Backbone as a chain_set.jsonl record, in Angstrom:
{"seq": "XXXXXXXXXXXXXXXXXXXXXXXXXXXXXXXXXXXXXXXXXXXXXXXXXXXXXXXXXXXXXXXXXXXXXXXXXXXXXXXXXXXXXXXXXXXXXXXXXXXXXXXXXXXXXXXXXXXXXXXXXXXXXXXXXXXXXXXXXXXXXXXXXXXXXXXXXXXXXXXXXXXXXXXXXXXXXXXXXXXXXXXXXXXXXXXXXXXXXXXXXXXXXX", "coords": {"N": [[-65.107, 20.244, -86.129], [-63.358, 21.643, -88.885], [-64.865, 19.989, -90.396], [-64.334, 17.474, -89.532], [-65.243, 14.51, -88.064], [-65.94, 13.708, -84.619], [-63.848, 15.294, -83.468], [-62.156, 15.841, -81.225], [-61.452, 13.244, -80.415], [-60.086, 12.457, -82.684], [-57.789, 14.162, -82.691], [-56.747, 13.401, -80.211], [-56.161, 10.688, -80.681], [-54.118, 10.895, -82.584], [-52.11, 12.077, -81.039], [-51.656, 10.024, -79.179], [-50.653, 8.03, -80.897], [-48.247, 9.205, -81.584], [-46.876, 9.007, -79.221], [-46.231, 6.377, -79.043], [-43.434, 4.351, -79.021], [-41.571, 3.927, -81.908], [-40.022, 2.876, -85.057], [-39.431, 5.34, -86.362], [-39.282, 7.159, -84.22], [-37.078, 6.105, -82.862], [-35.078, 6.524, -84.762], [-34.939, 9.303, -84.778], [-34.219, 9.92, -82.103], [-31.776, 8.623, -82.024], [-30.255, 10.045, -83.981], [-30.232, 12.616, -82.828], [-28.957, 12.143, -80.348], [-26.426, 11.35, -81.207], [-25.453, 13.322, -82.98], [-26.501, 15.851, -82.479], [-28.771, 18.758, -82.523], [-29.163, 19.648, -85.194], [-28.815, 17.295, -86.717], [-30.871, 15.762, -85.598], [-33.091, 17.251, -86.373], [-32.927, 16.914, -89.134], [-33.517, 14.171, -89.243], [-36.142, 14.229, -88.296], [-37.446, 15.615, -90.401], [-37.02, 13.776, -92.463], [-38.519, 11.584, -91.547], [-41.092, 12.727, -91.521], [-41.491, 13.306, -94.242], [-41.475, 10.737, -95.376], [-43.714, 9.606, -94.051], [-45.647, 11.313, -95.056], [-45.762, 10.633, -97.746], [-46.925, 8.051, -97.695], [-49.29, 8.718, -96.387], [-50.485, 10.433, -98.23], [-50.92, 8.635, -100.314], [-52.814, 6.986, -99.082], [-54.907, 8.818, -98.67], [-55.584, 9.594, -101.304], [-56.481, 7.161, -102.272], [-58.689, 6.722, -100.564], [-60.282, 8.927, -101.238], [-60.962, 8.325, -103.871], [-62.391, 5.929, -103.559], [-64.55, 6.716, -101.887], [-65.795, 8.561, -103.527], [-66.765, 6.96, -105.599], [-68.114, 4.858, -104.316], [-69.892, 5.682, -101.935], [-71.33, 4.36, -99.966], [-69.715, 2.525, -98.765], [-68.428, 3.588, -96.634], [-69.392, 3.171, -94.0], [-68.774, 0.458, -93.56], [-66.01, 0.648, -93.77], [-65.471, 2.205, -91.555], [-66.111, 0.479, -89.426], [-64.215, -1.478, -89.875], [-61.993, 0.056, -89.34], [-62.332, 0.52, -86.596], [-61.998, -2.103, -85.653], [-59.37, -2.451, -86.415], [-58.007, -0.589, -84.8], [-58.48, -1.746, -82.301], [-57.085, -4.144, -82.656], [-54.472, -3.142, -82.958], [-54.165, -2.001, -80.412], [-54.356, -4.266, -78.679], [-52.127, -5.606, -79.602], [-50.073, -3.877, -78.733], [-50.344, -4.181, -76.003], [-49.449, -6.724, -75.67], [-46.953, -6.996, -76.872], [-43.484, -7.709, -76.471], [-41.246, -5.553, -74.82], [-38.201, -4.918, -75.506], [-34.638, -4.31, -75.236], [-33.247, -1.658, -77.218], [-31.706, -2.068, -80.38], [-28.286, -1.34, -81.049], [-27.544, 1.412, -83.089], [-25.959, 1.465, -86.319], [-25.152, 3.57, -87.96], [-23.081, 6.395, -88.003], [-22.587, 8.857, -89.066], [-22.364, 12.444, -89.262], [-23.634, 14.426, -90.696], [-26.614, 16.321, -91.318], [-28.052, 15.699, -93.665], [-27.463, 13.05, -94.115], [-28.716, 11.829, -91.946], [-31.309, 12.592, -92.532], [-31.798, 11.115, -94.887], [-31.527, 8.546, -93.859], [-33.634, 8.401, -91.948], [-35.772, 8.811, -93.671], [-35.618, 6.504, -95.234], [-36.167, 4.605, -93.256], [-38.824, 5.251, -92.701], [-40.084, 4.854, -95.214], [-39.761, 2.169, -95.584], [-41.698, 1.003, -94.163], [-44.401, -0.064, -94.972], [-46.842, -0.636, -93.79], [-47.846, 1.653, -92.789], [-49.432, 3.03, -94.664], [-51.629, 1.346, -94.742], [-52.513, 1.702, -92.176], [-53.403, 4.412, -92.209], [-55.412, 4.194, -94.132], [-57.258, 2.739, -92.701], [-57.635, 4.343, -90.489], [-58.402, 7.068, -91.107], [-61.115, 6.914, -92.225], [-62.67, 6.657, -89.931], [-63.316, 9.133, -89.027], [-64.764, 10.492, -90.889], [-67.525, 11.582, -92.979], [-69.829, 10.264, -95.396], [-70.333, 12.259, -97.218], [-68.23, 13.979, -96.938], [-66.089, 16.66, -97.863], [-63.216, 16.906, -100.127], [-61.487, 18.691, -98.894], [-61.6, 18.085, -96.206], [-60.08, 15.752, -95.888], [-57.599, 16.83, -96.558], [-57.283, 18.616, -94.414], [-57.095, 16.749, -92.335], [-54.696, 15.463, -92.968], [-52.93, 17.626, -92.612], [-53.222, 18.061, -89.873], [-52.145, 15.671, -88.804], [-49.492, 15.893, -89.731], [-48.582, 18.337, -88.56], [-48.914, 17.905, -85.778], [-47.27, 15.696, -85.476], [-44.819, 16.836, -86.204], [-44.493, 18.758, -84.149], [-44.283, 17.111, -81.841], [-42.073, 15.489, -82.465], [-40.027, 17.367, -82.817], [-39.9, 18.257, -80.233], [-38.74, 16.054, -79.032], [-36.223, 16.224, -80.2], [-35.247, 18.692, -79.216], [-34.93, 18.044, -76.619], [-32.364, 17.292, -76.214], [-29.004, 15.81, -76.368], [-28.138, 14.242, -74.116], [-30.527, 13.678, -72.718], [-31.935, 12.365, -74.722], [-30.414, 10.038, -75.044], [-30.785, 8.833, -72.551], [-33.564, 8.417, -72.553], [-33.716, 6.651, -74.676], [-32.591, 4.406, -73.622], [-34.046, 3.757, -71.432], [-35.722, 1.31, -70.409], [-37.98, 0.647, -68.827], [-39.609, 2.942, -68.932], [-40.303, 2.956, -71.624], [-41.778, 0.62, -71.728], [-43.993, 1.218, -70.081], [-45.096, 3.377, -71.516], [-45.775, 2.106, -73.909], [-47.684, 0.168, -73.102], [-49.668, 1.849, -72.015], [-50.413, 3.265, -74.28], [-51.581, 1.205, -75.759], [-53.885, 0.623, -74.202], [-55.175, 3.092, -74.476], [-55.73, 3.178, -77.24], [-57.57, 1.077, -77.53], [-59.596, 2.136, -75.977], [-60.287, 4.433, -77.491], [-61.269, 3.116, -79.75], [-63.516, 1.832, -78.699], [-65.134, 4.011, -78.005], [-65.548, 5.19, -80.53], [-66.888, 3.114, -81.775], [-69.289, 3.1, -80.373], [-70.288, 5.578, -81.165], [-70.711, 5.053, -83.822], [-72.87, 3.42, -83.951]], "CA": [[-64.177, 21.256, -86.637], [-62.79, 21.282, -90.185], [-65.741, 18.932, -90.889], [-63.81, 16.198, -89.043], [-66.129, 13.945, -87.049], [-65.256, 13.339, -83.363], [-62.573, 16.007, -83.621], [-61.306, 15.644, -80.047], [-60.914, 11.884, -80.478], [-59.125, 12.443, -83.78], [-56.547, 14.769, -82.216], [-56.216, 12.57, -79.136], [-55.579, 9.477, -81.25], [-52.839, 11.251, -83.205], [-51.142, 12.274, -79.952], [-51.317, 8.698, -78.645], [-49.797, 7.352, -81.86], [-46.917, 9.8, -81.514], [-46.227, 8.573, -77.983], [-45.812, 4.979, -79.17], [-42.073, 4.266, -79.572], [-41.497, 3.182, -83.153], [-38.766, 3.059, -85.809], [-39.161, 6.757, -86.603], [-38.847, 7.754, -82.958], [-35.719, 5.652, -82.582], [-34.175, 7.19, -85.701], [-34.794, 10.693, -84.335], [-33.432, 9.919, -80.868], [-30.418, 8.215, -82.373], [-29.596, 11.154, -84.666], [-30.029, 13.707, -81.875], [-27.967, 11.74, -79.365], [-25.107, 11.208, -81.811], [-24.93, 14.459, -83.736], [-27.063, 17.125, -82.085], [-30.082, 19.233, -82.956], [-29.246, 19.687, -86.651], [-29.032, 15.933, -87.188], [-32.199, 15.349, -85.177], [-34.059, 17.926, -87.236], [-32.887, 16.206, -90.41], [-34.242, 12.914, -89.08], [-37.566, 14.571, -88.204], [-37.944, 15.917, -91.742], [-37.051, 12.529, -93.219], [-39.659, 10.804, -91.08], [-42.332, 13.375, -91.955], [-41.634, 13.142, -95.69], [-41.875, 9.358, -95.614], [-45.098, 9.424, -93.61], [-46.527, 12.072, -95.945], [-45.929, 9.851, -98.973], [-47.91, 7.004, -97.444], [-50.547, 9.358, -96.049], [-51.062, 10.91, -99.484], [-51.425, 7.459, -101.026], [-54.037, 6.564, -98.41], [-55.951, 9.817, -98.904], [-56.013, 9.491, -102.692], [-57.273, 5.944, -102.375], [-59.971, 6.928, -99.895], [-61.084, 9.868, -102.013], [-61.487, 7.62, -105.037], [-63.393, 4.951, -103.122], [-65.743, 7.401, -101.387], [-66.483, 9.189, -104.651], [-67.437, 5.936, -106.393], [-68.963, 3.996, -103.485], [-70.033, 6.328, -100.622], [-71.946, 3.467, -98.992], [-68.723, 1.654, -98.123], [-67.803, 4.275, -95.508], [-69.766, 2.527, -92.74], [-67.963, -0.752, -93.421], [-64.624, 1.059, -93.536], [-65.373, 2.684, -90.179], [-66.06, -0.674, -88.525], [-62.895, -2.077, -90.058], [-61.06, 0.913, -88.624], [-62.482, 0.226, -85.171], [-61.352, -3.399, -85.419], [-57.923, -2.273, -86.571], [-57.516, 0.069, -83.588], [-58.473, -2.752, -81.229], [-55.978, -5.068, -82.949], [-53.231, -2.441, -82.607], [-54.096, -1.866, -78.956], [-54.028, -5.564, -78.091], [-50.735, -5.883, -79.946], [-49.201, -3.09, -77.862], [-50.424, -4.745, -74.655], [-48.796, -8.033, -75.648], [-45.626, -7.014, -77.47], [-42.376, -7.563, -75.533], [-40.483, -4.313, -74.998], [-36.817, -5.244, -75.199], [-33.651, -3.263, -75.439], [-33.095, -1.216, -78.588], [-30.427, -2.408, -80.977], [-27.384, -0.217, -81.255], [-27.508, 1.799, -84.488], [-24.63, 1.387, -86.919], [-24.816, 4.807, -88.667], [-22.454, 7.37, -87.127], [-22.316, 10.082, -89.805], [-22.838, 13.612, -88.538], [-24.351, 15.36, -91.548], [-28.08, 16.241, -91.264], [-28.591, 15.05, -94.862], [-27.344, 11.603, -93.927], [-29.779, 11.427, -91.023], [-32.565, 12.746, -93.268], [-31.955, 9.965, -95.78], [-31.717, 7.337, -93.051], [-34.987, 8.413, -91.398], [-36.698, 8.632, -94.801], [-35.594, 5.087, -95.581], [-36.882, 3.897, -92.188], [-40.252, 5.497, -92.871], [-40.592, 4.276, -96.46], [-39.71, 0.707, -95.515], [-42.758, 0.6, -93.245], [-45.625, 0.103, -95.769], [-48.081, -0.782, -93.023], [-48.336, 2.991, -92.48], [-50.537, 3.362, -95.572], [-52.768, 0.552, -94.291], [-53.014, 2.348, -90.971], [-54.174, 5.598, -92.554], [-56.62, 3.755, -94.827], [-58.193, 2.294, -91.68], [-57.808, 5.369, -89.458], [-59.099, 8.25, -91.576], [-62.573, 6.785, -92.367], [-63.358, 6.744, -88.652], [-63.657, 10.515, -88.713], [-65.335, 11.064, -92.109], [-68.876, 11.254, -93.426], [-69.84, 9.89, -96.811], [-70.351, 13.477, -98.031], [-67.129, 14.865, -96.555], [-65.386, 17.196, -99.026], [-61.773, 16.619, -100.149], [-60.777, 19.579, -97.965], [-61.521, 17.427, -94.896], [-58.909, 14.879, -95.926], [-56.414, 17.698, -96.506], [-57.178, 19.083, -93.036], [-56.635, 15.627, -91.512], [-53.274, 15.287, -93.253], [-52.207, 18.725, -91.976], [-53.219, 17.805, -88.434], [-51.178, 14.613, -88.519], [-48.149, 16.401, -89.99], [-48.209, 19.373, -87.593], [-48.769, 17.304, -84.453], [-46.067, 14.866, -85.538], [-43.662, 17.734, -86.21], [-44.342, 19.349, -82.818], [-43.806, 16.098, -80.9], [-40.742, 15.023, -82.827], [-39.067, 18.428, -82.515], [-39.738, 18.265, -78.78], [-37.743, 15.024, -78.749], [-34.914, 16.732, -80.613], [-34.834, 19.772, -78.323], [-34.606, 17.494, -75.305], [-30.904, 17.252, -76.102], [-28.303, 14.532, -76.504], [-28.103, 13.437, -72.891], [-31.877, 13.201, -72.441], [-32.285, 11.406, -75.764], [-29.768, 8.761, -74.748], [-31.43, 8.215, -71.405], [-34.872, 7.927, -72.971], [-33.542, 5.51, -75.568], [-32.147, 3.237, -72.861], [-34.904, 3.56, -70.272], [-36.633, 0.241, -70.821], [-39.232, 0.68, -68.077], [-40.439, 4.03, -69.447], [-40.85, 2.531, -72.916], [-42.799, -0.393, -71.481], [-45.183, 1.899, -69.578], [-45.682, 4.153, -72.615], [-46.356, 1.185, -74.883], [-48.91, -0.415, -72.542], [-50.67, 2.908, -71.891], [-50.906, 3.546, -75.628], [-52.477, 0.116, -76.122], [-55.163, 0.842, -73.516], [-55.809, 4.268, -75.061], [-56.261, 2.839, -78.561], [-58.784, 0.283, -77.339], [-60.607, 3.064, -75.501], [-60.746, 5.209, -78.641], [-62.058, 2.228, -80.606], [-64.817, 1.615, -78.041], [-65.93, 5.238, -78.137], [-65.937, 5.354, -81.929], [-67.887, 2.07, -82.069], [-70.564, 3.569, -79.827], [-70.764, 6.675, -81.997], [-71.076, 4.543, -85.144], [-74.086, 2.588, -83.852]], "C": [[-63.512, 20.756, -87.914], [-63.598, 20.157, -90.849], [-65.206, 17.542, -90.539], [-64.727, 15.71, -87.926], [-65.322, 13.527, -85.815], [-63.865, 13.97, -83.308], [-61.627, 15.767, -82.441], [-60.673, 14.257, -80.051], [-59.856, 11.773, -81.578], [-57.77, 12.995, -83.327], [-55.917, 13.908, -81.128], [-55.558, 11.306, -79.656], [-54.227, 9.771, -81.895], [-51.76, 11.413, -82.14], [-50.701, 10.932, -79.384], [-50.371, 7.97, -79.592], [-48.373, 7.899, -81.815], [-46.148, 9.323, -80.279], [-45.745, 7.13, -78.046], [-44.404, 4.924, -79.746], [-42.05, 3.383, -80.807], [-40.193, 3.434, -83.872], [-38.417, 4.519, -86.054], [-38.662, 7.458, -85.362], [-37.409, 7.37, -82.641], [-34.707, 6.33, -83.505], [-33.91, 8.628, -85.265], [-33.942, 10.774, -83.073], [-31.975, 9.575, -81.142], [-29.652, 9.368, -83.012], [-29.276, 12.287, -83.7], [-28.931, 13.369, -80.879], [-26.563, 11.723, -79.944], [-24.56, 12.512, -82.379], [-25.63, 15.778, -83.47], [-28.368, 17.5, -82.756], [-30.218, 19.234, -84.469], [-29.529, 18.313, -87.234], [-30.42, 15.442, -86.814], [-33.283, 15.979, -86.029], [-34.102, 17.276, -88.611], [-33.651, 14.902, -90.349], [-35.746, 13.153, -88.988], [-38.148, 14.813, -89.596], [-38.01, 14.659, -92.604], [-38.235, 11.669, -92.844], [-40.972, 11.389, -91.588], [-42.558, 13.212, -93.46], [-42.093, 11.721, -96.015], [-43.316, 9.098, -95.219], [-46.064, 10.14, -94.552], [-46.78, 11.312, -97.248], [-47.008, 8.795, -98.785], [-49.275, 7.594, -97.113], [-51.25, 9.866, -97.311], [-51.638, 9.751, -100.288], [-52.738, 6.986, -100.413], [-55.184, 7.512, -98.714], [-56.476, 9.735, -100.335], [-56.868, 8.241, -102.907], [-58.64, 6.094, -101.744], [-60.875, 7.849, -100.701], [-61.723, 9.179, -103.21], [-62.598, 6.65, -104.646], [-64.683, 5.642, -102.678], [-66.518, 8.071, -102.512], [-67.289, 8.167, -105.446], [-68.44, 5.125, -105.576], [-69.122, 4.605, -102.085], [-70.615, 5.401, -99.562], [-70.935, 2.581, -98.275], [-68.114, 2.306, -96.892], [-68.128, 3.595, -94.183], [-68.941, 1.266, -92.502], [-66.515, -0.399, -93.116], [-64.445, 1.544, -92.103], [-65.29, 1.519, -89.192], [-64.741, -1.428, -88.665], [-61.836, -1.262, -89.318], [-61.118, 0.681, -87.125], [-61.782, -1.087, -84.822], [-59.835, -3.278, -85.492], [-57.324, -1.601, -85.342], [-57.461, -0.911, -82.416], [-57.307, -3.714, -81.422], [-54.641, -4.424, -82.602], [-53.074, -2.342, -81.096], [-53.725, -3.162, -78.268], [-52.571, -5.929, -78.381], [-49.767, -5.138, -79.051], [-49.233, -3.609, -76.424], [-49.636, -6.044, -74.548], [-47.347, -8.013, -76.095], [-44.541, -6.912, -76.391], [-41.59, -6.3, -75.845], [-39.059, -4.586, -74.549], [-35.91, -4.056, -75.396], [-33.54, -2.931, -76.907], [-31.741, -1.632, -79.143], [-29.566, -1.176, -81.178], [-27.31, 0.127, -82.724], [-26.095, 1.786, -85.02], [-24.194, 2.697, -87.543], [-24.261, 5.847, -87.705], [-22.12, 8.668, -87.858], [-22.979, 11.257, -89.114], [-23.666, 14.561, -89.386], [-25.855, 15.198, -91.451], [-28.679, 15.544, -92.476], [-28.529, 13.533, -94.737], [-28.464, 11.101, -93.016], [-31.153, 11.575, -91.669], [-32.815, 11.517, -94.133], [-32.212, 8.694, -94.986], [-33.137, 7.27, -92.499], [-36.034, 8.228, -92.497], [-36.774, 7.17, -95.2], [-36.347, 4.257, -94.542], [-38.39, 4.03, -92.375], [-40.814, 4.786, -94.103], [-40.55, 2.751, -96.477], [-40.739, 0.163, -94.516], [-44.112, 0.761, -93.947], [-46.911, -0.092, -95.001], [-48.654, 0.577, -92.628], [-49.527, 3.346, -93.369], [-51.78, 2.576, -95.198], [-53.388, 1.186, -93.045], [-53.886, 3.551, -91.319], [-55.457, 5.24, -93.304], [-57.685, 3.3, -93.833], [-58.56, 3.411, -90.712], [-58.675, 6.527, -89.937], [-60.617, 8.069, -91.707], [-63.351, 6.901, -91.067], [-63.891, 8.141, -88.383], [-64.231, 11.253, -89.93], [-66.822, 10.742, -92.211], [-68.804, 10.921, -94.904], [-69.799, 11.122, -97.713], [-69.243, 14.46, -97.665], [-66.398, 15.358, -97.796], [-63.907, 16.822, -98.988], [-60.979, 17.479, -99.172], [-60.649, 18.951, -96.578], [-60.312, 16.505, -94.831], [-57.619, 15.687, -95.869], [-56.196, 18.204, -95.083], [-56.664, 17.984, -92.115], [-55.138, 15.39, -91.719], [-52.44, 16.372, -92.564], [-52.141, 18.534, -90.465], [-52.159, 16.764, -88.063], [-49.755, 15.15, -88.659], [-47.713, 17.394, -88.918], [-48.022, 18.803, -86.191], [-47.517, 16.431, -84.402], [-44.817, 15.733, -85.458], [-43.416, 18.317, -84.815], [-43.758, 18.342, -81.826], [-42.361, 15.7, -81.201], [-39.682, 16.096, -82.59], [-38.861, 18.566, -81.012], [-38.718, 17.208, -78.362], [-36.336, 15.53, -79.073], [-34.399, 17.753, -79.613], [-34.541, 19.28, -76.917], [-33.099, 17.366, -75.102], [-30.311, 15.854, -76.139], [-28.388, 13.658, -75.258], [-29.478, 12.855, -72.589], [-32.284, 12.151, -73.457], [-31.669, 10.042, -75.471], [-30.439, 8.058, -73.574], [-32.798, 7.66, -71.761], [-34.744, 6.676, -73.825], [-33.206, 4.242, -74.801], [-33.05, 2.912, -71.672], [-36.006, 2.582, -70.623], [-37.98, 0.338, -70.126], [-40.16, 1.771, -68.596], [-41.067, 3.633, -70.769], [-41.942, 1.488, -72.721], [-44.095, 0.268, -71.015], [-45.881, 2.656, -70.705], [-46.38, 3.242, -73.619], [-47.664, 0.594, -74.373], [-50.016, 0.641, -72.438], [-51.252, 3.253, -73.253], [-51.87, 2.462, -76.087], [-53.849, 0.283, -75.488], [-55.906, 2.013, -74.152], [-56.425, 3.954, -76.419], [-57.537, 2.018, -78.453], [-59.918, 1.173, -76.844], [-61.168, 3.925, -76.62], [-61.655, 4.358, -79.529], [-63.448, 2.027, -80.009], [-65.709, 2.842, -78.192], [-66.433, 5.425, -79.568], [-66.977, 4.322, -82.333], [-69.252, 2.497, -81.56], [-71.151, 4.68, -80.682], [-71.271, 6.177, -83.354], [-72.364, 3.737, -85.122], [-75.314, 3.349, -84.348]], "O": [[-63.147, 19.584, -88.013], [-63.102, 19.464, -91.737], [-65.577, 16.551, -91.169], [-64.957, 16.426, -86.951], [-64.189, 13.06, -85.927], [-62.856, 13.289, -83.128], [-60.437, 15.52, -82.637], [-59.494, 14.108, -79.729], [-58.853, 11.077, -81.416], [-56.732, 12.371, -83.551], [-54.703, 13.705, -81.116], [-54.52, 10.889, -79.144], [-53.293, 8.98, -81.764], [-50.634, 10.946, -82.311], [-49.514, 10.72, -79.134], [-49.398, 7.36, -79.15], [-47.409, 7.153, -81.987], [-44.919, 9.246, -80.296], [-44.95, 6.7, -77.211], [-44.187, 5.403, -80.858], [-42.462, 2.224, -80.757], [-39.331, 4.141, -83.348], [-37.251, 4.904, -85.966], [-37.73, 8.259, -85.427], [-36.617, 8.206, -82.205], [-33.605, 6.67, -83.077], [-32.784, 9.114, -85.372], [-33.04, 11.607, -82.986], [-31.063, 10.164, -80.562], [-28.515, 9.64, -82.625], [-28.185, 12.854, -83.742], [-28.072, 14.203, -80.592], [-25.603, 12.048, -79.244], [-23.364, 12.786, -82.282], [-25.373, 16.75, -84.18], [-28.989, 16.698, -83.453], [-31.27, 18.864, -84.991], [-30.365, 18.165, -88.125], [-31.081, 14.78, -87.614], [-34.273, 15.331, -86.371], [-35.175, 17.103, -89.189], [-34.359, 14.553, -91.293], [-36.536, 12.381, -89.531], [-39.207, 14.285, -89.933], [-38.946, 14.491, -93.386], [-38.888, 11.088, -93.711], [-41.858, 10.657, -92.03], [-43.689, 13.003, -93.899], [-42.993, 11.526, -96.831], [-44.061, 8.45, -95.955], [-47.16, 9.648, -94.819], [-47.887, 11.346, -97.786], [-47.903, 8.659, -99.619], [-50.303, 7.043, -97.508], [-52.468, 9.742, -97.441], [-52.715, 9.868, -100.873], [-53.669, 6.626, -101.133], [-56.303, 7.074, -98.983], [-57.686, 9.799, -100.554], [-57.858, 8.272, -103.638], [-59.641, 5.652, -102.308], [-62.073, 7.6, -100.836], [-62.888, 9.421, -103.525], [-63.622, 6.562, -105.323], [-65.778, 5.213, -103.042], [-67.746, 8.147, -102.468], [-68.383, 8.477, -105.917], [-69.496, 4.748, -106.084], [-68.538, 4.089, -101.132], [-70.412, 5.634, -98.37], [-71.272, 1.949, -97.274], [-67.357, 1.658, -96.169], [-67.251, 3.45, -93.331], [-68.466, 1.025, -91.392], [-65.866, -1.058, -92.304], [-63.395, 1.326, -91.499], [-64.506, 1.553, -88.244], [-64.213, -1.953, -87.684], [-60.901, -1.818, -88.743], [-60.086, 0.647, -86.456], [-61.064, -1.173, -83.825], [-59.109, -3.919, -84.731], [-56.251, -1.994, -84.884], [-56.51, -0.903, -81.635], [-56.619, -4.061, -80.462], [-53.771, -5.072, -82.02], [-51.989, -2.569, -80.56], [-52.878, -3.172, -77.375], [-51.874, -6.482, -77.531], [-48.747, -5.695, -78.645], [-48.242, -3.486, -75.704], [-49.204, -6.422, -73.459], [-46.58, -8.91, -75.744], [-44.672, -6.097, -75.478], [-41.304, -6.013, -77.008], [-38.743, -4.499, -73.362], [-36.356, -2.945, -75.684], [-33.714, -3.802, -77.759], [-30.734, -1.555, -78.439], [-30.079, -0.089, -81.448], [-27.044, -0.751, -83.546], [-25.142, 2.056, -84.289], [-22.993, 2.943, -87.659], [-24.895, 6.154, -86.696], [-21.418, 9.509, -87.297], [-24.014, 11.109, -88.465], [-24.345, 15.429, -88.837], [-26.352, 14.072, -91.494], [-29.7, 14.868, -92.354], [-29.425, 12.822, -95.193], [-29.081, 10.071, -93.288], [-32.058, 10.787, -91.395], [-33.906, 10.947, -94.116], [-33.022, 7.858, -95.389], [-33.782, 6.223, -92.564], [-37.055, 7.573, -92.288], [-37.855, 6.649, -95.473], [-37.072, 3.325, -94.889], [-39.137, 3.062, -92.229], [-41.889, 4.189, -94.045], [-41.224, 2.116, -97.288], [-40.656, -0.987, -94.084], [-44.897, 1.629, -93.565], [-47.98, 0.253, -95.504], [-49.8, 0.664, -92.186], [-50.518, 3.897, -92.889], [-52.889, 3.094, -95.326], [-54.607, 1.208, -92.877], [-54.985, 3.696, -90.784], [-56.479, 5.906, -93.134], [-58.879, 3.455, -94.088], [-59.667, 3.429, -90.174], [-59.6, 6.928, -89.23], [-61.359, 8.979, -91.339], [-64.544, 7.203, -91.078], [-64.82, 8.311, -87.593], [-64.189, 12.482, -89.996], [-67.314, 9.778, -91.623], [-67.832, 11.257, -95.581], [-69.298, 11.055, -98.835], [-69.302, 15.633, -98.033], [-66.112, 14.567, -98.695], [-63.393, 16.458, -97.93], [-59.931, 17.062, -98.679], [-59.7, 19.246, -95.85], [-59.6, 16.482, -93.828], [-56.658, 15.286, -95.214], [-55.066, 18.223, -94.594], [-55.879, 18.257, -91.207], [-54.403, 15.147, -90.761], [-51.382, 16.088, -92.004], [-51.114, 18.816, -89.848], [-51.381, 16.957, -87.129], [-48.907, 14.894, -87.804], [-46.592, 17.305, -88.416], [-47.079, 19.172, -85.491], [-46.794, 16.427, -83.406], [-43.873, 15.411, -84.738], [-42.277, 18.367, -84.351], [-42.851, 18.672, -81.063], [-41.534, 15.592, -80.296], [-38.557, 15.777, -82.204], [-37.78, 18.946, -80.563], [-37.924, 17.434, -77.449], [-35.388, 15.295, -78.324], [-33.24, 17.69, -79.203], [-33.97, 20.011, -76.108], [-32.614, 17.335, -73.971], [-31.009, 14.854, -75.967], [-28.679, 12.466, -75.35], [-29.593, 11.679, -72.244], [-32.91, 11.153, -73.101], [-32.324, 9.012, -75.631], [-30.639, 6.843, -73.596], [-33.16, 6.565, -71.329], [-35.553, 5.754, -73.719], [-33.494, 3.136, -75.26], [-32.843, 1.911, -70.986], [-37.083, 2.971, -71.075], [-39.017, 0.134, -70.757], [-41.369, 1.558, -68.693], [-42.234, 3.936, -71.017], [-42.924, 1.47, -73.463], [-45.175, -0.078, -71.495], [-47.103, 2.592, -70.84], [-47.454, 3.573, -74.12], [-48.644, 0.521, -75.114], [-51.174, 0.354, -72.741], [-52.451, 3.507, -73.371], [-52.872, 2.762, -76.736], [-54.867, 0.107, -76.157], [-57.119, 1.947, -74.348], [-57.526, 4.415, -76.719], [-58.484, 2.241, -79.207], [-61.069, 0.992, -77.241], [-62.379, 4.13, -76.702], [-62.689, 4.83, -80.001], [-64.445, 2.049, -80.731], [-66.901, 2.719, -78.474], [-67.593, 5.772, -79.789], [-67.855, 4.614, -83.145], [-70.262, 2.284, -82.232], [-72.361, 4.728, -80.904], [-72.147, 6.793, -83.962], [-72.896, 3.404, -86.18], [-76.421, 2.81, -84.338]]}, "num_chains": 1, "name": "protein.A"}
């Protein structure tokens, strides 16, 4: 679909990535718990804008490389598989401790937008992730429209999940933020899922 290879795996991987608790998730939960839905929505938009900047950089880089050297796609796909395995193993091993208490207490949605944007933009490994992730679902002759479709999928799924976190409400957000066991289970399950996706994609690439 949309000329995206292994479409179901592509969508499933995006969902798994959204379930992994990260800096963006914490910024959204923090904003919602402290200042309500408006603040949480501001944090969601800040996170999405930051991710879009890095995603666009990754897509432009991939488009240039594939146009000049289409034969490198196979190597990029195997690197992507290795990267997913590395991420999965990291999630299985990482200690899941208590979250630090945030210092920002401003109530304006713009403040939370700027804070979440800063959190996202200070995570440059995101562009490396997309550079490794997107080639897994491309062909050497994939048109630029495929990359645009992939970006839209990531953005829309991210928006849906993150707004669901916001709509959960202040009380639920606080409980989720402090529920260490739930975060540990989610993190370990995501690690197993990423390794599983990598194994399937490796078999398809043979």
